N, C-alpha and C positions, 0 to 999 in steps of 0.2 A: 444420556446419551453415549452409547457404544464407538469410542474412536481409532479409528484407526490414520496411523501417518507413513506416506512412502516417502522415498529420500530423505531420510530423517539425519542425516549426517551433517547440513549445514548450518549455517546464521538462521536462515529462517525458523529453521524447524526446529532451533532448540529454543530459538522464544515461542516460538507455539510452543513447544514441552515446558517451559517454565509457566506459561497463562494456564495450559491445561489442567496441570497439578493442582491448583487451587480453583477450578473452575466448579462452582455448587454443581453443573447442573449435566458434568461431559464426566467419563471416565474412560482412560487413556487404555484401550485394551494391547495395541497395537503398531510397534515402532519399527521401522522396517529399513534399511540399510543392508543393501546389496556387499558393499565394501568392509561391515563390521557384525555379518552378520553372528548373533552367538553372545558375542560382549556385553560389558556393563557400559547403559548408554552414556556413565559417567565418565568414559573412557574416551571420548569424543568430545560431550557439551562437561568439562570439567565442574562449571558451575553446579552442577546437580548431582553430587558428590555425596551426596547423602540422600541419592533415590535408588529405589533397587529394579529401576527400569529395568532390563534386556533388549537388546536390536536382534527380533525375530520376524518371522513370514507375516503374512495377513491375512488370516482367515476371512474371506468379504464376507459370506455368511453370518457371522459374528461381530459386523458394525451398522452401526445405523448413518456415518456419517465417514466419510475418508479425503483426507489431506493429501494434495498429491505437492508437495517441495522439492520438484528436480528440477534441473536442469533447460535452460528455455531451448523447445524444440523435443523435450522428453515425455512431455509428459501426455501427449495424444500415441506415439508407441509405447509406453505403459501400458495405454488403455486398450489396445490393441492386441494386445499380448496379454492381458487380465480381463477377460472379463466382469462388469460387474453388476451383482444383482440390483433389479430392477428399483427395488425399496431404498437401496443404498445413496444418498446426497453425496455429492463432490463437490468440492473446493479445489481449484488450481491458482495457483502462486505463482506458476510462470506466465509465459506469455503466449501459450498456444493458443489458448480461444481466445484472446481477449479482441479481435478485430470481427467486426459484422459476418462476413464472409469466408471466416475459418470460424465460428463459434461453435456450429456442430450442437445447439441444444444451450448453449452454456448464456449468461445473464451477466453482462458486465456488471460485477460488484461493488462499484460506490453508493452506498446506502442513501449520501443526499442527494442523490439523484435518481436514485431508481429502489428507494427503501421497500414500497409496494410489491412490485415486482420480481422480488427479492423471497417477500417473504410466499408466494403464490409458487415459486422454483423448485427445481432440484438440484441443478448444476449451477455453478458461480463460476468464472471466472476472475480473480481478485485483479484487482488494475496495479499498475504499476506502480513504483515509487514518486519519483518526479513527476508521473501524471498524476497521482493524487493529489498533491500539493499543485501542480499547475489548474491543474481542475478547480477545485477547490477554489483557487485565486480568481476565477475568472466566471463561473456558471451562472452565478445572481445577473452580471452582465447580459450573460447569453439569451437568458431565459426573458429578458424585455423587449429582443433582438436588440442591444444596443453594443456590442462587440464589436470595435472598429474590427476591419481587413486586414490590418499590420499591427502585428503585436511581437516587442521586444521580451525575449525572456534570458534572465542568467540567473544560472542553478548552481549552490555547491553541495558538496554528498561526503558523508563519510568515508573512509575507506569498507569497512564492511558492505556499502553499497555495489562491492565487485566483486563479491564472494569471497570466499573461504582460502580457494586455490590462489596464492602471489603469483603476481607476474612480474617485469621488468619494471610495469610503471604504477603496481603497486601494494608492493612489498615494503617493509616500513622503514628502509634504508632511503628510500626513494620519495615517499609517501611525508615522511616527518619534517617539517618545519618548509613545507613546498608546495605548491600550487600548481596545480599546470591545467587547459582547458582538455577536452577530448570531446570526441563524435560530434565538432560543431557543427549545426544546422543539420546533422543526419542522424540522431538517438533515435534508436528502436521505440521508443516511446509515444514519436510525434505522430503515429498513426491515428495510435486509440486517442490520443489529447484533439484532437481533430474531431473525429468521430465524436466521440462525446459531449463537445461542445457545438455542434450543429442539433445531436436529441435530446441539448438542454433548451436551443432555441436559436443559436447561430445562423444567421441568413448565409449558408455557404463555409468552404473549408476556407480558416484565416490566415495568411501569410504570418505562420510563424518562426522566427528566428529564436531557435535555441540554445543558448552557450552553455552545454553543463560542465561545470569543474571541480578536478578531483581536491577536494580540502586534507590538509593532516589533523582531521578529529577522526575518532572511529563511527562515532554514529550521529545524524540529523543530519536537516535537508533543511535548508534557508533558498527560497526563489527571491527572486525580484523581477517583477513583469512591471513593464514600461508601455502604458500606450496611450493615446489622444483623444478623449473627448472634454465635452464644451459643459457634462453634466456636474450639477455642483457638489462639491466635498461631502456637502450633507447631507444630498438626495442619494448618493451614492453608499454613505456610511449607512444611512437610515434602510436602502434596497437592502445590503449585508445584512444587516442585524435580523431583518422584518426574514427573510429567506432561511438564514441558519437556527431563527427560534426558536424550531422545535427539533433540531439535528441535533443531539447532546455532544459531538463532539469535535464540531466546529463554534470558534467562541473569535468576534469580531470584538478586535481591543482598539480602545484609544489611545495607548500607547504605545511607541515604540518595543518593536519584539528583539526577545533574544533565544537563542536555539537553543539553550538549556530548559527553555520554559516548558519544553515538552517533550525531553532526549526520555526513555522510559515510561511514556505515555502513549496513551490513544487519541491524543487529542491533534488538531491541527489549529495553528492562533492565525490568524488574519489580521493585518494595520495598514489602513489606507490613507496616503497622502496626496497632496495634490499644490502644483505650482503653475500657475497660467492654465492652459489646457495639459500639461502632462499630467500623467497619474502614474503613482508607484503602486503596486500591490504586492504587500512582502505575505507568505505561507509560509509556517516554518511545522516540520512535522518530524517525527524517530521515524526513521527510514524502514527502520524494521520492524515498526508495531505499527502503527497506522498507514504507515505505506508496506506495510504486508503481513504477519503475522496479527496483529492485535488487529488490523481491519477482515482480517479470515475468521478472524473469531467471532465477530460484530456479526458478519455475515452468517457464520453456522447458528447464531444467536438470532438471527433474524427467519432463518430458513426453516428454527423447528420455534418457531413462535415464544420462543424467550426475549423479557425485557432485553433491550437492544446493547443497553452497557451490565449486562454480566460479566462476572468476573472482569471486568476492563476498567475499572475504579482505581487506576495506580497512578499514584504521586511522581513528578517528574524529578530528577535525578540535578538539582538545580545547583550543589557545591558538594 
């Protein structure tokens, strides 16, 4: 597969390049960044010092798949300016096409819910990072219509989730040895989460109280979701393990989880515990991989009929 990447100067693009360099079915033809045109890629992504890749314009007639790694709200503008040949498949890592009313032919790319639809598609809207972690923690319950109306979620994310450009809230001296809430109850992923849960079987949009937290680590998301249910822990655990049995990147653990178990991987690990009618669902992912670039490659594999795990068998950086 001949690959082009547009908007390739950010964190997600850097991880995408890192994965695709070792992907046996992909050939990186074009890596585009308007602000770094003509420069060696390693000038921006310094972990790629060994590569000879150069930022260049994309010949859209010479690729099979285009990844859009652009700021939110930019992908649609890019496609309006750059007509893409009908045979080129597109995977957008931004949020321009995630909602049904704005999808414009893009399939919401959560393989654990829409694998077959993705396989038959041409355009994929990659899910958001927090959305991925929260949805994977709730979809099995939604699939049997037992998702409660009220859900409380607290999620902590690494600094790479805020993008490459530092702000007063995200630069090192503020983030290091520090924690803070942000966009409480108003996070932009909420609408896509609600839509996805309804698509999975939830009876109407749940009342989702989401508190995002800025962590003092660089990468990884840990989500704690609390609901009330009278279903036994044994039944819920069996439901989750059965649901994810055929999905290679989701694992339901009997043991409590640690964030480092998934950093540098495309996995989502889930753990469930229960006290009385209160149930805690913990899910952990790497925000740059399963939450972004890894899932994008997973979707590429599905679009082109490859084994879903191709190029993505990555070990965690646990120590």
